[in-house]
BADREN-985941 format. One line per field, with one value per residue (C-alpha): residue number from 0; residue in one letter; chain; x, y, z. Coordinates in Angstrom, 3 decimals. Example, Ala and Ser with C-alpha at 12.3 -4.5 7.8 and 13.67 -1.06 7.14 Angstrom:
# residues 2
pos <- 0/1
code <- A/S
unit <- A/A
east <- 12.300/13.670
north <- -4.500/-1.060
up <- 7.800/7.140
END
This chain:
# residues 246
pos <- 0/1/2/3/4/5/6/7/8/9/10/11/12/13/14/15/16/17/18/19/20/21/22/23/24/25/26/27/28/29/30/31/32/33/34/35/36/37/38/39/40/41/42/43/44/45/46/47/48/49/50/51/52/53/54/55/56/57/58/59/60/61/62/63/64/65/66/67/68/69/70/71/72/73/74/75/76/77/78/79/80/81/82/83/84/85/86/87/88/89/90/91/92/93/94/95/96/97/98/99/100/101/102/103/104/105/106/107/108/109/110/111/112/113/114/115/116/117/118/119/120/121/122/123/124/125/126/127/128/129/130/131/132/133/134/135/136/137/138/139/140/141/142/143/144/145/146/147/148/149/150/151/152/153/154/155/156/157/158/159/160/161/162/163/164/165/166/167/168/169/170/171/172/173/174/175/176/177/178/179/180/181/182/183/184/185/186/187/188/189/190/191/192/193/194/195/196/197/198/199/200/201/202/203/204/205/206/207/208/209/210/211/212/213/214/215/216/217/218/219/220/221/222/223/224/225/226/227/228/229/230/231/232/233/234/235/236/237/238/239/240/241/242/243/244/245
code <- M/Y/L/D/E/S/G/V/E/G/L/S/S/N/P/N/K/K/S/L/D/D/D/W/F/T/S/G/G/I/I/I/N/E/D/K/I/G/E/F/E/T/S/H/A/E/I/I/Y/E/F/F/T/K/R/G/V/T/L/P/K/D/F/K/L/H/Y/R/E/A/R/Q/R/Q/S/P/Y/D/H/L/S/E/K/E/I/G/E/L/A/N/S/V/F/N/T/V/K/K/I/D/C/V/L/V/S/S/S/I/N/K/R/T/H/C/S/K/P/Y/P/Y/T/A/N/V/R/A/Y/S/L/L/L/C/L/E/R/F/Q/Y/F/L/E/E/K/N/E/E/G/I/S/I/Y/E/K/L/T/R/S/M/R/R/N/I/E/K/D/L/K/N/L/R/D/L/T/N/F/P/F/F/T/S/L/D/K/I/K/G/K/I/R/N/G/D/P/I/K/E/K/V/L/Q/F/S/D/F/V/V/Y/T/P/H/I/F/F/Y/T/N/L/K/C/S/N/R/F/N/E/I/H/Y/K/Y/Y/N/T/N/G/N/W/K/T/N/G/C/I/Y/I/I
unit <- A/A/A/A/A/A/A/A/A/A/A/A/A/A/A/A/A/A/A/A/A/A/A/A/A/A/A/A/A/A/A/A/A/A/A/A/A/A/A/A/A/A/A/A/A/A/A/A/A/A/A/A/A/A/A/A/A/A/A/A/A/A/A/A/A/A/A/A/A/A/A/A/A/A/A/A/A/A/A/A/A/A/A/A/A/A/A/A/A/A/A/A/A/A/A/A/A/A/A/A/A/A/A/A/A/A/A/A/A/A/A/A/A/A/A/A/A/A/A/A/A/A/A/A/A/A/A/A/A/A/A/A/A/A/A/A/A/A/A/A/A/A/A/A/A/A/A/A/A/A/A/A/A/A/A/A/A/A/A/A/A/A/A/A/A/A/A/A/A/A/A/A/A/A/A/A/A/A/A/A/A/A/A/A/A/A/A/A/A/A/A/A/A/A/A/A/A/A/A/A/A/A/A/A/A/A/A/A/A/A/A/A/A/A/A/A/A/A/A/A/A/A/A/A/A/A/A/A/A/A/A/A/A/A/A/A/A/A/A/A/A/A/A/A/A/A
east <- 0.891/-1.996/-3.499/-6.657/-8.523/-12.033/-13.186/-11.955/-9.096/-10.962/-13.741/-17.024/-17.813/-21.359/-23.621/-26.068/-23.368/-21.804/-21.976/-22.118/-18.458/-17.214/-15.291/-13.419/-10.675/-9.391/-6.363/-5.834/-5.314/-4.038/-0.586/0.098/2.950/3.342/2.376/-1.130/-1.921/-3.166/-5.740/-7.244/-7.264/-9.044/-11.668/-12.129/-12.835/-15.350/-17.167/-17.367/-18.748/-21.268/-22.762/-22.368/-21.336/-23.788/-26.568/-25.754/-24.469/-21.892/-19.229/-17.206/-13.507/-12.561/-14.974/-13.719/-15.409/-16.260/-18.011/-19.514/-20.961/-22.334/-24.038/-25.562/-26.603/-24.894/-24.529/-23.853/-24.803/-28.359/-28.765/-28.537/-31.085/-30.149/-29.882/-27.520/-25.369/-25.110/-24.071/-21.441/-20.038/-20.044/-17.954/-15.426/-15.101/-14.997/-12.055/-10.241/-10.968/-9.869/-6.630/-3.525/-3.280/-3.112/-5.123/-4.227/-6.254/-5.972/-9.115/-8.716/-11.203/-10.105/-11.928/-10.069/-6.681/-5.925/-6.892/-5.822/-4.581/-1.890/1.516/1.419/-1.818/-1.145/-2.556/-4.871/-3.898/-0.223/-0.996/-3.147/-0.779/2.145/0.305/-0.344/3.294/4.433/2.275/3.633/7.155/6.439/4.995/8.100/10.403/8.643/9.060/12.603/11.599/11.343/8.234/6.726/3.669/1.204/-1.381/-4.364/-4.131/-1.347/-1.050/2.000/0.272/-0.836/2.698/4.153/1.745/2.264/6.063/5.954/3.661/5.643/8.780/6.984/5.743/9.261/10.551/8.185/10.081/6.847/5.464/6.144/7.941/8.368/10.115/12.323/10.348/13.640/12.062/9.816/11.677/11.631/8.818/5.156/4.091/1.127/-1.348/-3.830/-6.863/-7.782/-4.429/-3.793/-6.998/-5.977/-6.596/-10.283/-10.457/-8.585/-11.421/-13.877/-11.425/-10.778/-14.421/-15.414/-13.646/-14.434/-18.194/-17.844/-16.280/-18.220/-21.507/-20.292/-19.767/-23.291/-22.391/-20.419/-21.280/-18.645/-16.062/-16.554/-16.450/-12.899/-11.448/-9.464/-7.502/-5.962/-2.341/-1.642/-5.151/-4.014/-1.281/-1.365/-2.183/1.418/1.329/-2.315/-3.096/-6.597/-6.042/-8.583/-7.999/-11.129
north <- -11.491/-10.395/-7.163/-5.195/-2.417/-1.361/2.180/5.565/7.699/10.880/11.831/13.304/16.645/16.573/14.474/14.018/12.311/10.314/6.566/3.891/3.050/6.638/6.516/3.279/2.093/-1.475/-3.038/-6.761/-9.882/-13.403/-14.850/-17.962/-19.987/-19.813/-23.468/-22.662/-20.024/-22.651/-23.881/-20.398/-20.102/-23.449/-22.470/-19.092/-20.781/-23.111/-20.189/-18.222/-21.250/-22.199/-18.757/-17.002/-19.125/-21.946/-19.373/-17.731/-14.508/-12.737/-11.074/-7.997/-8.573/-6.591/-8.439/-9.464/-11.054/-8.189/-8.672/-5.208/-5.233/-8.736/-7.730/-4.707/-6.846/-4.571/-5.800/-8.625/-9.910/-8.726/-11.912/-13.855/-14.172/-13.233/-16.932/-17.502/-14.540/-16.095/-19.375/-17.560/-15.961/-19.372/-20.736/-17.918/-18.266/-22.057/-21.724/-19.485/-21.919/-25.084/-23.793/-23.525/-19.749/-17.089/-13.866/-10.385/-7.196/-3.746/-1.660/1.939/4.566/7.511/10.133/9.328/8.122/9.865/13.439/16.209/16.683/14.129/15.713/14.167/13.317/9.904/8.779/5.987/3.744/3.995/3.514/0.409/-1.014/-0.640/-2.655/-5.445/-5.421/-5.749/-8.849/-10.266/-9.650/-11.577/-14.454/-14.577/-14.415/-17.434/-19.358/-18.037/-17.093/-14.028/-12.826/-10.188/-7.960/-7.385/-4.609/-4.426/-1.544/0.325/3.384/5.636/8.391/5.932/4.545/8.054/9.058/5.812/6.019/9.662/8.891/5.844/7.991/10.668/8.046/6.685/10.192/10.519/9.596/8.791/6.477/2.828/0.566/-3.003/-4.553/-3.612/-5.358/-6.785/-10.137/-8.438/-8.228/-5.036/-2.542/-3.406/-4.668/-3.357/-6.224/-6.897/-8.801/-10.037/-11.788/-12.552/-14.226/-14.425/-10.672/-11.300/-13.560/-10.881/-8.496/-10.739/-11.228/-7.514/-6.426/-8.905/-7.188/-3.797/-4.322/-6.032/-2.949/-0.192/-1.840/-1.865/-5.651/-6.414/-8.103/-10.864/-14.128/-14.033/-12.524/-15.291/-17.866/-16.987/-15.486/-18.638/-18.184/-14.901/-14.724/-14.915/-14.157/-14.851/-12.227/-8.745/-5.600/-5.349/-8.687/-9.767/-10.441/-8.976/-5.547/-2.765/0.734/2.502
up <- -7.863/-10.083/-8.758/-9.411/-7.630/-6.701/-6.024/-7.213/-5.940/-5.126/-2.738/-3.899/-2.263/-3.629/-1.368/-4.268/-6.340/-3.539/-4.135/-1.447/-1.908/-2.201/1.079/0.327/-2.013/-2.242/-3.914/-3.915/-5.891/-6.277/-5.597/-7.669/-9.102/-12.867/-13.261/-11.965/-14.598/-17.032/-14.508/-14.291/-18.091/-18.457/-15.896/-17.599/-20.949/-19.298/-17.641/-20.897/-22.735/-20.052/-19.445/-22.800/-25.799/-25.067/-24.729/-28.061/-26.480/-28.643/-26.505/-27.506/-28.146/-25.047/-22.748/-19.326/-16.355/-14.020/-10.683/-10.263/-13.798/-13.250/-9.985/-11.735/-14.737/-17.212/-20.799/-21.632/-18.170/-18.833/-20.897/-17.647/-14.869/-11.323/-10.527/-13.460/-12.431/-8.990/-10.611/-12.693/-9.554/-7.870/-10.735/-10.358/-6.596/-6.759/-9.143/-6.676/-3.855/-5.640/-7.197/-5.032/-4.592/-1.880/-1.667/-0.431/-0.127/1.387/1.940/3.064/4.181/2.048/4.059/7.276/6.019/2.719/3.490/5.851/8.595/7.730/7.014/3.571/1.768/0.296/-3.006/-1.898/-4.806/-3.841/-0.157/-0.617/-3.225/-0.834/1.811/-0.704/-1.819/1.785/2.211/-1.035/0.244/3.457/1.441/-0.770/2.249/3.745/0.478/-0.070/-3.601/-5.817/-7.612/-9.858/-9.485/-12.317/-11.970/-14.302/-16.767/-14.993/-17.224/-17.436/-15.485/-12.795/-12.528/-12.322/-9.559/-7.645/-7.780/-6.686/-3.766/-2.665/-2.581/-0.554/1.888/2.316/3.005/5.963/9.111/10.957/8.257/9.178/6.712/7.807/4.815/1.870/-0.922/-2.178/-3.140/-5.708/-9.013/-11.062/-11.404/-11.246/-14.657/-16.612/-16.950/-19.753/-18.397/-21.879/-22.283/-18.606/-17.480/-13.819/-13.611/-14.307/-11.272/-9.300/-10.141/-8.265/-5.414/-4.869/-5.135/-2.424/0.532/-0.994/-0.857/2.535/4.116/2.349/3.363/6.975/6.976/5.731/2.415/4.049/2.280/-0.460/1.870/4.418/1.628/0.538/3.715/4.511/1.268/2.449/3.463/7.203/8.454/12.012/11.799/13.291/11.324/10.106/8.289/7.883/4.227/4.457/5.936/6.354/7.704/8.931
END
């Protein structure tokens, strides 16, 4: 499972600096078999050629496809028209739709679920990641397989905070745990989106539910377009692969 995130951990106390998505944090990504990685890499190369190389746009070595930056027309996306940016996004989402893969996401309202008066104030990254891992576990149980989780740019400090918060959550007797995560091998791996191109597609996947929920369900086109790819969308809140906590 290739995971990414959208949003920031903390809450802004200054209303003048509060962004539209300040209340929300989303983790999510793409579950695929190893033999499908090459299909994503091929599509990635085609997208880069079509929208940048063919147009004579020189990309920095650390460039990655990034949905938020594309929507905001940040460099180097400023070389593209709004129509072309829409076409680029279409290419990304069409790749996700045509390749055999499954999506998961967990969107959490930080202001209501990761702050007082809860007995333990959960780190929202750990909380949302746990929900994604649970869905991955259910998927693996159904397939009777084992898998690994790869999180984009999981730094040592992030890992330390996540592991601490997951332990604290498990120590809470009133916090529900529905599975043991025993099908997920080892610790979550640190992922490099430059080398592991699937993570760049995960960026688009995770930003889609994030913007859907922080705009109060107004930005729905992309979300509706890929919703059928989510794990167990007919399941209840304990198992649904596209979970949101308001």
